[in-house]
C-alpha positions as CSV (number, residue, x, y, z in Angstrom):
1,M,79.2,94.3,139.4
2,D,78.9,90.9,138.1
3,V,79.8,89.6,134.6
4,V,76.2,89.3,133.4
5,S,75.4,92.9,134.0
6,I,78.6,94.0,132.3
7,N,77.8,91.8,129.3
8,L,74.3,93.1,129.1
9,G,75.5,96.7,129.3
10,L,78.0,96.1,126.5
11,A,75.4,94.4,124.4
12,Q,73.1,97.5,124.8
13,L,76.0,99.8,124.0
14,G,76.8,97.7,120.9
15,A,73.2,97.8,119.8
16,G,73.2,101.6,120.0
17,V,76.4,101.9,118.1
18,A,75.3,99.5,115.4
19,I,72.0,101.4,114.7
20,G,73.7,104.8,115.1
21,F,76.4,104.2,112.6
22,A,74.0,102.4,110.2
23,A,71.6,105.3,110.3
24,A,74.3,107.9,110.0
25,G,75.9,106.2,107.1
26,G,72.6,105.7,105.4
27,G,71.6,109.3,105.9
28,A,75.0,110.5,104.5
29,G,74.7,108.2,101.5
30,M,71.2,109.3,100.7
31,G,72.2,113.0,101.0
32,I,75.2,112.5,98.7
33,L,73.1,110.5,96.2
34,G,70.4,113.2,96.2
35,G,73.0,115.9,95.5
36,Y,74.5,114.1,92.6
37,F,71.0,113.3,91.3
38,L,70.1,117.0,91.2
39,T,73.4,117.9,89.6
40,A,72.9,115.3,86.9
41,L,69.3,116.4,86.4
42,A,70.3,120.0,86.1
43,R,72.8,119.1,83.4
44,Q,70.5,116.8,81.4
45,P,66.8,117.3,82.3
46,E,65.8,114.9,79.5
47,L,67.2,111.9,81.5
48,L,64.7,112.3,84.4
49,G,63.1,108.9,83.9
50,P,66.2,106.7,83.9
51,L,67.9,108.8,86.5
52,R,64.9,108.6,88.8
53,T,64.8,104.8,88.4
54,Y,68.5,104.3,89.2
55,M,68.2,106.7,92.1
56,I,65.3,104.8,93.7
57,L,67.1,101.5,93.2
58,V,70.3,102.8,94.9
59,L,68.1,104.3,97.7
60,V,66.7,100.9,98.3
61,F,70.2,99.4,98.6
62,I,71.2,102.1,101.0
63,E,68.1,101.6,103.1
64,A,68.8,97.9,103.2
65,Q,72.1,98.4,105.0
66,V,70.3,100.6,107.5
67,L,67.8,97.8,108.1
68,Y,70.7,95.3,108.5
69,G,72.1,97.6,111.2
70,F,68.7,97.6,112.9
71,V,68.5,93.8,112.8
72,V,71.9,93.5,114.3
73,S,71.0,95.9,117.1
74,M,67.8,93.9,117.8
75,I,69.7,90.7,117.9
76,L,72.2,92.2,120.3
77,L,69.4,93.5,122.5
78,F,67.1,90.5,122.6
79,A,69.4,87.5,122.0
80,A,71.9,88.6,124.7
81,P,72.2,86.0,127.4
82,K,70.2,87.0,130.5
83,H,71.0,84.9,133.6
């Protein structure tokens, strides 16, 4: 095996790990947020409007970190040196 194929393989492994952890963390965060949202809504149903607004805002921030992981994985895949 030459060094280039090892580097390419490690870049592909890193890309998979990056998007995997980003997606797993995002999914866990969205699930936890949804659970707390429903708990808060069950306690005070009159706060549906503000709670929904804050929940959607936080979901956007969570999804942004998943997209950052996707961008990192694409950089690792397509910007890796190929000799």
